[in-house]
C-alpha positions in Angstrom: -7.3 -14.1 0.1 -9.5 -11.1 -0.3 -10.0 -10.1 -4.0 -12.3 -7.0 -3.8 -13.9 -5.9 -0.5 -13.8 -2.9 1.9 -10.5 -2.9 3.7 -10.2 -2.4 7.4 -7.4 -1.6 9.8 -7.5 -5.3 10.9 -6.5 -6.7 7.5 -3.2 -7.9 6.7 -1.6 -6.7 3.6 1.5 -7.6 1.5 3.1 -6.7 -1.8 2.2 -8.8 -4.8 5.0 -10.3 -6.9 5.9 -9.4 -10.4 6.4 -5.7 -9.8 9.6 -3.6 -10.6 9.9 -0.6 -8.3 12.4 2.1 -8.6 13.0 5.5 -7.1 12.5 8.5 -9.2 13.5 11.6 -7.0 11.4 11.4 -3.8 8.7 9.3 -5.6 8.6 5.6 -6.2 7.5 4.3 -9.6 6.3 0.7 -10.4 5.9 -1.4 -13.5 3.6 -4.4 -13.1 5.1 -7.0 -15.4 2.0 -9.2 -15.4 -0.5 -6.4 -16.6 2.2 -4.3 -18.3 1.0 -1.3 -16.3 3.0 1.7 -15.0 2.2 3.4 -11.7 3.5 6.4 -9.9 3.2 5.6 -6.2 4.3 9.1 -5.1 6.3 9.6 -1.9 3.9 8.5 0.6 2.6 5.7 -1.5 6.0 4.6 -2.0 6.6 4.5 1.8 3.5 2.5 2.2 4.8 0.1 -0.4 8.0 -0.2 1.7 6.0 -1.0 4.8 4.1 -3.9 3.1 7.1 -5.6 1.8 6.3 -8.4 4.1 2.8 -9.2 5.8 1.7 -6.4 8.1 -1.5 -5.3 9.7 -3.0 -2.1 8.1 -3.2 -0.5 11.7 0.5 -0.9 12.0 1.2 0.9 8.7 -1.1 3.8 9.9 0.8 4.0 13.1 4.2 4.2 11.4 3.0 6.7 9.0 1.6 8.9 11.9 5.0 8.8 13.5 6.9 9.8 10.3 4.4 12.4 9.0 2.5 15.2 10.7 -1.0 13.7 10.2 -4.0 13.0 12.4 -5.2 9.2 12.7 -8.4 9.8 11.0 -6.9 11.4 7.9 -4.0 8.9 7.7 -6.5 5.9 8.1 -8.8 7.3 5.3 -5.7 7.8 2.9 -4.0 4.5 3.7 -7.1 2.5 3.3 -8.0 4.2 0.1 -4.6 3.7 -1.3 -4.5 0.0 -0.4 -8.0 -0.5 -1.9 -6.7 0.9 -5.1 -3.7 -1.4 -5.0 -6.0 -4.2 -4.4 -8.2 -3.3 -7.2 -5.2 -3.2 -9.6 -4.2 -6.7 -8.2 -0.9 -5.3 -6.8 -1.3 -6.5 -3.2 -2.5 -9.5 -1.3 -4.9 -9.0 1.6 -6.1 -11.4 4.2 -8.1 -11.4 7.4 -6.0 -11.1 10.6 
């Protein structure tokens, strides 16, 4: 399991346990019970959270988002990896090598 590293499109990611997630309008909000912290994932972040409900390769998340939103690959990859690295830093996801 990767704790803190640079994420790549080849890593496999999955939601961590112990989070309560709810819809608030178009955004998703989350409470991490373990750390007693609240997060607003936003609309796209909420979609990413849905996509990582079970183990998935980061590249597949990017491809799905590119098909759902009008975004080019480079921009999508940059934003997805940045978002996932933040979730990893906050210990909200599990990451492993493919």
